[in-house]
C-alpha positions as CSV (number, residue, x, y, z in Angstrom):
1,M,140.9,93.0,61.7
2,L,138.5,91.4,59.3
3,T,141.5,92.2,56.1
4,G,142.9,88.5,56.7
5,L,139.9,86.6,57.3
6,T,138.6,84.5,54.2
7,T,134.9,84.6,53.5
8,E,133.6,81.4,54.9
9,E,135.4,83.2,58.4
10,R,134.0,86.5,57.8
11,D,130.4,84.7,57.7
12,V,131.3,82.9,60.8
13,V,132.3,86.2,62.6
14,R,128.7,87.9,61.1
15,A,127.1,84.7,62.9
16,A,128.8,84.9,66.0
17,A,127.5,88.7,65.9
18,V,124.4,88.5,65.1
19,L,123.5,85.7,67.7
20,G,125.6,87.9,70.3
21,E,126.2,85.4,72.9
22,R,129.2,83.1,74.3
23,L,129.3,80.8,71.4
24,D,131.6,77.9,70.7
25,A,131.7,75.4,67.5
26,A,129.0,73.3,68.7
27,Q,126.3,76.3,69.2
28,L,127.3,78.2,66.1
29,A,127.5,75.2,63.7
30,P,123.7,74.5,63.5
31,V,122.6,78.1,62.3
32,L,125.8,77.4,59.3
33,P,125.1,73.5,58.4
34,E,126.8,74.5,54.8
35,L,130.0,75.4,56.5
36,G,130.0,72.3,59.0
37,E,131.6,72.4,62.5
38,T,135.3,71.8,61.7
39,V,135.1,74.7,59.6
40,V,133.6,76.8,62.1
41,A,135.9,75.6,64.8
42,R,138.8,76.5,62.5
43,S,137.3,80.1,61.8
44,L,136.7,81.0,65.3
45,A,139.9,80.3,66.0
46,V,141.4,82.4,63.3
47,A,139.2,85.3,64.3
48,W,140.4,84.5,67.9
49,H,143.9,84.8,66.6
50,A,143.3,87.9,64.4
51,G,141.8,89.8,68.1
52,V,138.3,90.2,66.9
53,L,137.0,87.4,69.6
54,T,138.8,86.3,73.0
55,A,138.6,83.5,74.5
56,A,136.2,83.3,77.1
57,E,136.3,80.3,78.7
58,T,138.8,76.6,77.5
59,T,137.5,73.9,78.4
60,G,138.5,69.6,77.6
61,A,135.3,70.2,75.3
62,G,136.7,73.0,73.8
63,R,136.8,77.2,73.3
64,T,133.9,79.2,74.3
65,Y,134.3,82.7,72.2
66,R,133.0,86.2,72.6
67,F,133.8,89.4,71.2
68,T,137.2,91.2,72.8
69,H,134.9,94.4,73.1
70,D,131.1,95.5,72.1
71,L,132.5,98.4,69.6
72,V,133.8,95.7,67.6
73,R,130.6,93.4,67.7
74,D,128.8,97.0,66.5
75,E,131.0,97.2,63.2
76,V,130.4,93.7,62.6
77,L,127.0,94.1,63.0
78,G,126.9,97.3,60.6
79,R,128.4,95.3,57.8
80,T,125.4,92.4,58.3
81,T,122.2,93.4,56.5
82,P,119.1,93.0,57.8
83,A,117.8,90.0,55.9
84,A,121.5,88.5,56.6
85,A,120.7,88.9,60.4
86,R,116.8,87.8,60.1
87,A,117.8,84.8,57.9
88,L,120.6,84.1,60.7
89,H,118.1,84.2,63.4
90,R,115.6,81.9,61.7
91,A,118.2,79.2,61.4
92,A,119.3,79.9,65.3
93,A,115.9,79.6,66.2
94,R,115.3,76.1,64.0
95,A,118.7,74.4,65.0
96,L,117.6,75.5,68.8
97,E,114.2,73.8,68.5
98,Q,115.3,70.6,66.6
99,A,117.9,70.2,69.5
100,G,115.1,69.5,71.8
101,D,116.3,71.2,74.6
102,A,113.1,73.1,76.5
103,T,115.4,75.2,78.8
104,Q,116.4,77.3,76.0
105,A,112.8,78.7,75.4
106,A,113.6,82.1,76.2
107,R,116.6,82.1,73.9
108,I,114.3,80.4,71.1
109,A,111.8,83.2,71.3
110,A,113.9,85.9,70.9
111,H,115.4,84.4,67.7
112,W,112.1,84.1,66.8
113,R,111.0,88.1,67.5
114,R,114.4,88.8,65.4
115,A,113.4,86.5,62.8
116,G,111.1,88.9,60.9
117,K,107.2,90.0,61.2
118,E,105.7,87.0,59.3
119,P,102.8,85.8,61.0
120,G,104.2,82.5,61.7
121,H,107.7,84.1,63.2
122,R,105.3,86.0,65.5
123,A,103.6,82.9,66.6
124,A,106.4,81.0,67.4
125,A,108.0,83.9,69.0
126,A,104.5,84.4,71.4
127,Q,104.3,80.2,72.1
128,W,108.1,80.0,72.6
129,S,108.0,83.0,75.5
130,R,104.7,81.3,77.2
131,T,106.8,78.3,77.4
132,A,109.7,80.4,79.0
133,A,106.9,82.5,81.1
134,G,105.5,78.8,82.6
135,Q,109.0,77.5,83.3
136,A,110.0,81.1,85.2
137,R,106.6,80.4,87.0
138,E,107.5,77.1,87.8
139,R,110.9,78.3,89.0
140,H,108.9,81.0,91.4
141,A,110.8,83.5,89.5
142,Y,107.2,85.6,88.8
143,A,109.0,88.6,87.2
144,D,110.5,86.8,84.6
145,A,107.3,84.8,84.0
146,A,105.9,88.4,83.3
147,R,108.6,90.3,81.7
148,H,108.7,86.8,78.9
149,M,104.7,87.2,79.0
150,A,105.2,90.5,77.9
151,D,107.0,89.4,74.8
152,A,104.7,86.9,73.5
153,V,102.1,90.4,73.6
154,A,104.3,92.6,72.3
155,V,104.8,90.1,69.3
156,L,100.9,89.3,68.7
157,A,99.1,91.4,66.5
158,H,96.0,93.3,67.8
159,T,93.7,91.2,65.7
160,D,95.4,87.9,66.7
161,P,93.1,85.7,68.5
162,Q,95.9,84.6,70.8
163,R,96.1,88.1,72.2
164,P,93.0,88.4,74.8
165,A,94.3,84.7,76.4
166,A,97.8,86.4,76.4
167,L,97.1,89.2,77.8
168,V,95.2,87.5,80.8
169,A,98.4,85.4,81.3
170,L,100.4,88.4,81.3
171,A,97.8,90.0,84.2
172,R,98.1,86.6,86.3
173,A,102.1,87.0,85.5
174,E,102.4,91.0,87.0
175,Y,99.9,90.1,89.9
176,L,101.9,86.9,90.9
177,A,104.6,89.3,90.8
178,G,103.4,91.6,93.0
179,H,102.8,94.5,90.2
180,Y,99.1,95.1,91.0
181,D,98.7,98.2,88.7
182,A,100.5,96.5,85.8
183,S,97.8,93.5,86.3
184,L,95.2,95.8,86.5
185,R,96.2,97.4,83.5
186,Y,96.2,94.3,81.5
187,C,93.1,92.6,83.0
188,T,91.2,95.8,81.6
189,E,93.4,95.6,78.6
190,A,92.5,92.3,77.9
191,A,88.9,92.4,78.7
192,E,88.6,95.0,75.9
193,A,90.7,92.6,73.3
194,A,88.2,89.7,74.3
195,N,85.2,91.8,73.7
196,A,86.6,92.8,70.7
197,A,87.7,89.0,69.1
198,G,84.7,87.7,70.3
199,Q,85.9,86.0,72.8
200,P,83.1,86.3,76.5
201,A,84.7,83.7,78.3
202,L,87.8,85.2,78.9
203,L,85.6,88.8,80.8
204,A,85.6,86.1,83.7
205,E,89.3,85.4,83.6
206,A,90.1,89.0,83.5
207,A,88.1,90.1,86.4
208,L,89.6,87.1,88.3
209,V,93.1,88.0,88.6
210,L,94.0,90.0,91.3
211,Q,92.7,88.5,94.0
212,G,93.1,89.8,98.3
213,V,93.8,93.1,96.1
214,T,91.3,96.1,97.5
215,F,92.6,100.0,97.2
216,P,90.3,101.8,95.3
217,Q,91.4,102.7,91.9
218,A,91.6,98.6,91.9
219,S,88.1,98.2,93.0
220,R,86.4,100.5,90.6
221,S,88.4,98.6,88.1
222,I,87.6,95.2,89.3
223,S,83.4,96.1,89.8
224,R,83.2,97.1,85.8
225,L,85.1,93.9,85.0
226,C,83.1,91.9,86.6
227,R,80.0,93.4,85.8
228,A,80.5,93.1,82.2
229,A,81.6,89.1,82.8
230,L,78.4,88.6,84.9
231,A,76.4,89.9,81.4
232,V,77.7,86.9,79.5
233,E,74.9,84.3,79.1
234,D,75.4,80.1,80.2
235,L,78.2,81.2,82.7
236,P,78.8,78.6,84.9
237,S,77.0,78.4,88.4
238,A,80.6,78.5,90.2
239,V,82.7,81.2,88.1
240,R,79.1,83.4,88.4
241,S,79.5,82.7,92.2
242,R,83.3,84.1,92.2
243,L,82.5,86.9,90.4
244,L,79.6,88.1,92.7
245,A,82.5,87.3,95.2
246,Q,85.1,89.5,94.1
247,L,82.5,92.5,93.3
248,A,80.7,92.2,97.0
249,T,85.1,92.6,98.0
250,A,85.2,95.5,95.6
251,S,81.5,96.6,96.6
252,A,82.7,96.6,100.5
253,D,85.8,98.5,99.5
254,L,84.3,101.2,97.8
255,G,81.8,101.7,101.0
256,S,78.7,100.3,99.2
257,L,78.2,98.1,102.0
258,E,74.8,96.6,101.3
259,L,75.1,95.9,97.7
260,A,78.3,94.1,98.5
261,A,76.5,92.4,101.2
262,E,73.5,91.6,98.6
263,H,76.3,90.3,96.2
264,A,77.8,88.3,98.9
265,R,74.6,86.4,99.9
266,A,74.1,85.5,96.5
267,A,77.7,84.1,95.7
268,L,77.8,82.3,99.7
269,I,74.4,80.5,98.5
270,L,76.1,79.6,94.7
271,A,79.1,78.2,95.8
272,E,77.3,75.7,98.8
273,A,74.8,74.8,95.7
274,T,77.8,74.1,93.5
275,G,80.1,72.1,96.6
276,D,83.1,74.1,94.5
277,L,85.5,74.5,96.7
278,R,87.7,78.0,95.2
279,A,84.4,79.1,94.8
280,E,83.3,78.8,98.8
281,I,86.6,80.4,99.6
282,D,85.6,83.4,97.5
283,A,82.5,83.8,98.8
284,A,84.0,83.4,102.8
285,R,85.8,86.2,102.0
286,A,83.5,88.3,100.7
287,R,81.2,87.8,103.4
288,E,84.0,88.7,105.7
289,M,84.1,92.2,104.3
290,T,80.9,92.8,105.1
291,L,81.0,92.0,108.8
292,A,80.3,95.2,111.1
293,H,79.8,93.5,114.1
294,P,81.7,92.8,117.6
295,G,78.6,90.2,117.5
296,D,79.9,89.0,114.2
297,S,83.2,87.7,116.0
298,A,82.2,83.6,115.8
299,E,81.3,84.2,112.1
300,R,84.6,85.5,111.5
301,L,86.5,82.6,113.6
302,R,84.3,79.8,111.5
303,L,84.9,81.9,108.1
304,G,88.8,82.0,108.7
305,D,88.7,78.1,109.8
306,L,87.0,77.2,106.9
307,T,88.7,79.3,104.3
308,V,92.7,78.0,106.0
309,S,91.5,74.5,105.5
310,G,90.3,74.8,102.0
311,A,93.1,76.9,101.2
312,E,95.5,74.4,102.3
313,R,93.8,71.7,100.3
314,L,93.9,74.4,97.0
315,G,97.7,75.2,97.7
316,D,96.2,78.8,97.8
317,P,98.9,80.6,100.0
318,L,97.0,84.3,100.0
319,A,93.6,83.1,101.0
320,A,95.4,80.7,103.7
321,V,96.8,84.2,104.9
322,L,93.6,86.1,104.6
323,G,92.1,83.4,106.7
324,H,94.7,83.3,109.0
325,E,94.1,87.0,109.9
326,W,90.4,87.0,110.4
327,R,91.6,84.5,113.2
328,I,93.9,86.9,114.8
329,Q,91.2,89.6,114.5
330,A,88.6,87.4,115.9
331,G,91.2,85.8,118.5
332,Y,92.2,89.0,119.7
333,L,88.8,90.4,120.3
334,M,87.8,87.6,121.9
335,G,91.0,87.5,124.4
336,R,91.9,84.2,123.0
337,L,95.8,84.6,122.2
338,D,96.2,80.9,121.6
339,L,94.2,81.0,118.7
340,V,96.5,84.4,117.7
341,D,99.4,82.5,118.6
342,D,98.4,79.9,116.4
343,A,97.7,82.1,113.2
344,I,100.5,83.8,113.6
345,R,102.9,81.0,113.4
346,G,100.3,79.8,110.2
347,I,101.4,83.3,108.5
348,E,104.8,82.6,109.3
349,A,104.7,79.3,107.9
350,I,102.8,80.2,104.5
351,A,105.3,83.1,104.0
352,A,108.5,81.4,104.7
353,R,107.8,78.7,101.7
354,S,105.0,81.3,99.3
355,V,107.5,83.5,97.4
356,L,104.5,85.9,96.8
357,P,104.8,89.1,97.5
358,L,101.6,89.9,99.4
359,T,102.3,86.9,101.7
360,R,105.4,88.5,102.9
361,W,103.5,91.9,103.5
362,H,100.6,90.7,105.5
363,L,103.5,88.9,107.8
364,M,105.1,91.9,108.1
365,R,101.8,93.9,109.0
366,V,100.5,91.4,111.2
367,S,104.1,91.3,113.0
368,A,104.3,95.0,113.0
369,A,100.6,95.5,114.5
370,R,101.4,92.5,117.0
371,A,104.4,94.1,118.5
372,A,103.4,97.8,118.5
373,Q,100.8,96.4,120.9
374,E,103.2,94.9,122.8
375,G,105.4,97.7,123.4
376,Q,108.3,96.4,120.7
377,F,108.3,99.8,119.4
378,A,111.7,99.1,117.1
379,V,110.3,96.0,116.2
380,A,107.4,97.5,115.1
381,R,109.3,99.9,113.3
382,R,111.7,97.0,111.0
383,H,108.3,95.1,110.1
384,N,106.6,98.6,109.0
385,Q,109.1,99.4,106.7
386,E,109.7,95.8,105.2
387,A,105.7,96.4,104.5
388,V,106.6,99.4,103.0
389,E,109.1,98.7,100.4
390,I,106.7,95.7,99.0
391,A,103.9,98.4,98.6
392,L,105.8,100.2,96.8
393,A,106.8,97.9,94.3
394,S,103.1,96.8,94.0
395,G,101.8,100.2,93.7
396,D,99.2,99.4,96.0
397,Q,98.2,102.9,97.8
398,T,96.4,101.7,100.4
399,A,99.1,99.0,100.9
400,I,101.0,101.9,101.1
401,A,99.2,103.9,103.7
402,M,98.6,101.3,106.0
403,N,102.6,102.5,107.0
404,H,101.1,105.5,107.7
405,V,98.4,104.1,109.9
406,L,101.0,102.3,111.9
407,C,103.3,105.3,112.6
408,Q,100.1,107.3,113.5
409,Q,99.7,104.7,116.4
410,L,103.2,104.9,117.7
411,A,103.0,108.8,117.8
412,L,99.8,108.0,120.2
413,V,101.2,105.7,122.3
414,R,104.7,107.1,122.5
415,G,103.8,110.4,122.7
416,D,106.0,111.2,120.0
417,A,104.5,113.2,116.9
418,G,108.0,112.8,115.0
419,E,106.9,109.1,114.6
420,M,104.3,110.7,112.2
421,P,106.6,111.2,108.5
422,E,105.9,114.2,106.2
423,E,104.5,112.4,103.6
424,M,101.8,111.0,105.8
425,W,100.6,114.4,105.6
426,R,100.2,114.9,101.6
427,A,98.8,111.7,101.5
428,L,95.9,113.2,104.1
429,D,95.8,116.0,102.1
430,Q,95.0,114.2,99.2
431,A,92.9,111.5,100.5
432,P,88.8,111.4,99.9
433,R,87.0,112.8,102.2
434,Q,85.7,109.7,104.0
435,P,84.7,109.2,107.8
436,L,87.8,106.9,108.2
437,L,90.6,109.1,106.8
438,L,89.0,112.6,108.1
439,S,89.1,111.1,111.6
440,V,92.5,109.7,111.1
441,R,94.0,113.5,110.1
442,A,91.8,115.0,112.8
443,R,94.1,112.5,115.5
444,A,97.3,113.3,113.4
445,L,96.6,117.2,114.0
446,L,95.8,116.9,117.7
447,L,99.1,114.5,118.4
448,S,101.3,116.7,116.4
449,G,100.1,119.8,118.7
450,R,97.8,121.5,116.0
451,L,94.9,121.6,118.2
452,D,92.9,124.6,116.9
453,E,93.7,122.7,113.8
454,A,92.5,119.2,115.5
455,R,89.5,121.2,116.8
456,D,88.6,122.2,113.5
457,A,88.5,118.4,112.2
458,Y,86.7,117.5,114.7
459,D,83.8,119.6,114.4
460,Q,83.9,118.7,110.6
461,L,83.3,115.4,112.3
462,R,81.0,115.9,115.0
463,P,77.6,115.8,113.0
464,L,78.1,112.3,111.8
465,L,77.4,111.0,115.3
466,P,75.7,108.5,115.9
467,I,78.1,106.3,113.2
468,P,76.1,104.5,110.9
469,M,77.0,100.9,112.3
470,T,76.8,99.3,108.6
471,N,80.6,100.4,107.7
472,P,82.8,97.6,109.2
473,T,85.1,100.7,109.8
474,W,82.8,102.3,112.2
475,P,84.9,101.1,115.5
476,A,88.0,102.7,114.1
477,V,86.4,106.4,113.4
478,L,85.2,106.1,116.7
479,V,88.1,105.4,118.5
480,H,89.8,108.0,116.6
481,L,87.5,110.3,117.8
482,V,88.0,109.6,121.7
483,D,91.1,111.9,122.0
484,L,89.6,114.8,120.7
485,I,86.0,114.1,122.4
486,V,88.6,114.4,125.9
487,L,90.5,117.3,124.0
488,T,87.0,119.7,124.0
489,G,85.3,118.3,127.0
490,D,82.1,117.3,124.5
491,A,79.7,115.2,127.0
492,E,77.3,115.1,124.9
493,A,79.6,113.2,121.9
494,A,81.2,110.9,124.9
495,R,77.7,109.7,126.0
496,L,76.9,109.0,121.9
497,V,80.3,107.5,121.1
498,Y,80.1,105.2,124.5
499,D,76.8,104.1,123.9
500,Q,78.0,102.8,120.3
501,L,81.7,101.3,121.7
502,A,80.0,99.7,124.5
503,L,78.6,96.7,121.9
504,F,82.8,95.8,122.5
505,R,82.6,95.4,126.4
506,P,81.6,92.3,126.7
507,Y,85.0,91.1,124.5
508,P,87.6,91.1,126.7
509,G,90.4,91.2,124.4
510,S,92.1,94.0,121.5
511,F,90.5,96.0,119.7
512,G,92.4,96.4,116.1
513,T,92.7,95.0,112.6
514,P,95.6,92.8,111.5
515,T,97.3,95.0,108.9
516,A,96.9,98.1,110.6
517,Y,97.4,98.2,114.6
518,F,95.6,96.6,118.0
519,S,94.9,99.1,120.8
520,G,94.4,97.2,123.7
521,T,91.3,96.4,125.5
522,V,88.2,98.6,124.4
523,S,87.2,99.1,127.9
524,R,89.9,102.2,128.7
525,E,88.5,104.2,125.9
526,L,84.9,103.7,127.5
527,G,86.5,104.7,130.6
528,R,88.0,107.7,129.1
529,L,84.5,108.7,127.8
530,A,82.5,108.0,130.7
531,L,85.0,110.4,132.3
532,T,84.2,112.9,129.7
533,A,80.4,112.1,130.1
534,G,80.3,113.3,133.7
535,R,80.3,109.5,135.6
536,P,83.5,109.2,137.0
537,A,82.5,106.1,139.4
538,Q,82.1,104.7,136.2
539,A,85.1,105.7,134.8
540,D,86.9,103.8,137.8
541,E,85.3,101.1,137.4
542,L,85.7,100.9,133.3
543,L,89.7,101.9,134.2
544,R,90.4,99.5,136.2
545,E,88.8,96.8,133.9
546,A,90.8,97.9,131.2
547,L,93.8,97.5,133.8
548,V,92.8,94.0,134.3
549,R,92.6,93.3,130.8
550,N,96.0,94.9,129.3
551,R,97.8,93.3,131.5
552,F,96.6,89.8,129.7
553,L,97.1,90.8,126.9
554,G,100.3,92.2,127.3
555,A,100.0,95.1,125.6
556,R,102.2,97.3,127.7
557,P,102.5,100.3,126.6
558,Y,98.8,100.6,127.2
559,V,99.3,99.4,130.9
560,A,100.9,102.8,131.2
561,L,98.4,104.8,129.4
562,T,95.5,103.2,131.2
563,C,97.8,103.3,134.8
564,L,98.0,107.4,134.1
565,D,94.4,107.5,133.3
566,L,93.1,105.6,136.3
567,A,95.7,107.4,138.3
568,A,94.2,110.8,137.7
569,V,90.6,109.8,138.4
570,Q,92.0,108.7,141.8
571,R,94.0,112.0,142.3
572,D,90.3,113.7,141.9
573,R,88.8,111.7,144.1
574,G,91.6,112.0,146.5
575,A,92.8,108.6,146.8
576,L,96.4,110.1,146.4
577,T,98.3,106.6,148.2
578,E,97.0,104.5,144.9
579,A,97.3,107.5,142.5
580,A,100.9,107.6,142.9
581,A,101.3,103.8,143.0
582,L,99.6,103.8,139.5
583,A,101.5,107.3,138.7
584,G,104.9,105.1,139.6
585,E,104.1,102.2,138.0
586,A,103.0,104.0,134.6
587,L,106.4,106.1,134.7
588,A,108.4,102.7,135.3
589,I,106.8,101.1,132.1
590,A,107.2,104.6,129.9
591,D,110.9,104.9,130.8
592,Q,111.7,101.0,130.4
593,L,109.2,100.7,126.6
594,D,110.8,104.5,125.8
595,Q,107.5,106.3,125.5
596,P,108.6,109.8,126.2
597,G,104.9,111.5,126.4
598,P,103.8,109.5,128.3
599,S,106.9,109.2,131.0
600,A,106.6,113.0,131.0
601,A,102.9,113.1,132.0
602,A,103.9,110.7,134.8
603,V,106.3,112.8,136.2
604,R,103.8,115.9,135.9
605,L,101.1,113.5,138.0
606,I,103.6,112.4,140.3
607,G,104.7,116.3,141.5
608,E,100.9,117.2,141.3
609,I,100.0,114.0,143.8
610,A,102.8,115.2,145.7
611,A,102.0,118.4,146.0
612,L,98.4,117.6,147.0
613,R,99.5,115.6,149.8
614,A,101.8,117.8,151.3
615,D,98.7,120.6,151.6
616,S,96.6,117.8,153.2
617,D,99.0,116.4,155.8
618,P,99.1,118.3,159.0
619,P,102.9,119.8,160.1
620,A,105.2,117.2,161.5
621,P,105.7,117.7,165.4
622,R,108.6,119.5,165.8
623,T,109.9,117.4,168.3
624,H,113.4,118.4,169.5
625,E,112.7,121.7,169.9
626,V,110.1,120.7,172.2
627,G,112.8,118.9,173.9
628,V,115.6,121.9,174.2
629,A,112.5,123.5,175.6
630,S,111.6,121.1,178.1
631,R,115.1,120.7,179.5
632,D,115.6,124.5,180.0
633,A,112.5,124.4,182.0
634,Q,113.9,122.2,184.2
């Protein structure tokens, strides 16, 4: 195919093969300035007629070419020496630079990467890759930005002073793309490179890349990064405040609540002294993670309002989402559905205009939690599944596990163990032996009908009562234990847990967490505990209170469950008419919402009530027989 081509024409074909793109004479001529555009155009046409090239596109401006097949291009490349190829890439890079088109940054970087290993070529490749990454960030194409920054890092020697900053930029790009495990890895590598290069100021930047990401692996690494950065002398106060807040957040996630509270207080003091808005928002997040009591709702709401306002001024969508979630949690507990609605609308608006995967994940989690509480189970599953897909791409194991938490809650309210996926059991078997995770596993065993194993799991948790009320997870652990306490009839445990959960009774709203689930009012759990503790009159009062509260909240699945609990209490008291009405209401709701477990329980209860009525009612008069006998006597 090349036999009939002249030396000049072969040079043009060789240059086209090295550049490997759809080409026209205007693009290729600057790479071969000694030939000129006229010769290049004629040579491309000859190669086209020879079958080496094919016309990719023909316009009024001329013809664009590409190779007829990749094998043809590979053969031409095989006949091109590496030195000649490098020279062509250098010429292409310089020609594109001289053209002054900044949108060609990625192409220029690619040519410099292939132009040779000289320091100047590496530096140029890194510079243009960073430019391409910046352009991708402006388009919100964060995955492309991460790819370009990875190219920049790859061409820099380990001793290059630009490498630590490039690694920080790569970590930030991976974070924005939602790849948290990769971001974490590059943060650690950046810190090591900064130490080796004598650039301690970059330690703080590496420690502060990941925001709003809390899973054990991340929190351990972030803690190490923050401590290393805090050891640097003469840190600006605002930076020190942000590092202390980041360390507090990581410490809280790892269960070191006292240490977290200490760091959060120090961060808040520094932030307020500096007046730095970013530092104040970070300190607010750290402070919120240490709030562990229902009485903290007003403070959580205040921090949420402060964070949303500040984040909007800074243009920080994730911080604004977190602030709205604190408002949701406080609003639900206080029975302020107007706050809940407003905060959810706020998250929806942020997710609609932000391309950060984490903002979408939070929206899906909040939406799933609300849908599950309201009985929209199909909607909850759909949102849950989308959240899982986002979490899987991120590598955040805690975010992935939140899927299992909601699935278990669906299994509870629907009475259907099939809601719990098989992978949940593998995750629970491998989970750390922490009270929260142990309580999740124990309740899962109960819901799946593995009652002996559930009792054994409860026996391991029972000595922990009363749970120390310092870790913010303590209410969730206790709520998970209620079903197990009822199962075992443990009156003493019922009294202990009742006394702790009673702190929530003054708050008429819903108990839960925006990224997990909401489970209606705590009054229902208190009523069940009171009944197990041998206080039926108190149980009656609490369950009636729960019925009113759950109806107000629109928590219809929990209305059905509360009706069943109260119907059983009324049955045992002999109030069979009210018991039958409550059981009938439970059945109607359960059938409408598709709660097979509560539906079957309501049918059984209605049957039991009917049997009790039949036993207690006097026999009806046999009027027909009496009338016949009277006529016969006459």
